Phi, psi and omega in degrees: 000316183295321177297323178299315184296318178300321177292315177301316179297317182295316177297315178298315177295317182294316179294317176305317181290324183273353182279019180277146181224128178232128180231132176088199178212159178301140172221158188285087182307322184300335182286352179300331178296342182275345184288133179232117182300135181082351186239311186291134183260169179303316180301319183290320176298315179295320178299318183288319189249343183093197177280136185286156177287321180223151172230155180182202182234131178226124179059033180081357182250148176301142188223135171243140180237129175250140187209142171227109181239129175230131180232132171226143177306331188272325185245359179078206188260143171224129185222145170229130178232141170231118174246130177238144178238142181246153177272182180300333180278355184082018177257160185294126179262323179191167179207157176217134180237123182224144181215151173281150179293000000 
């Protein structure tokens, strides 16, 4: 019986340690203060934050998404997202920065 419990605990700990999930990469959140609608260019955004995790179209505008998501069984999920949208001229049209507490 004791050997079974020991195996169970070992398996549980191993699964808990391997149950981590990381998506995206760290990006300099503080640099979001430098973003200026109508002024900041795509090149400046890429220089400041690197390559986006996702690209697409939002509200008819080109959109880039930066994300850092970390999940562990012990602390839960922590996420930070930055979405930027560009106008036809390649300048910043809007942005949104969100994070979990």
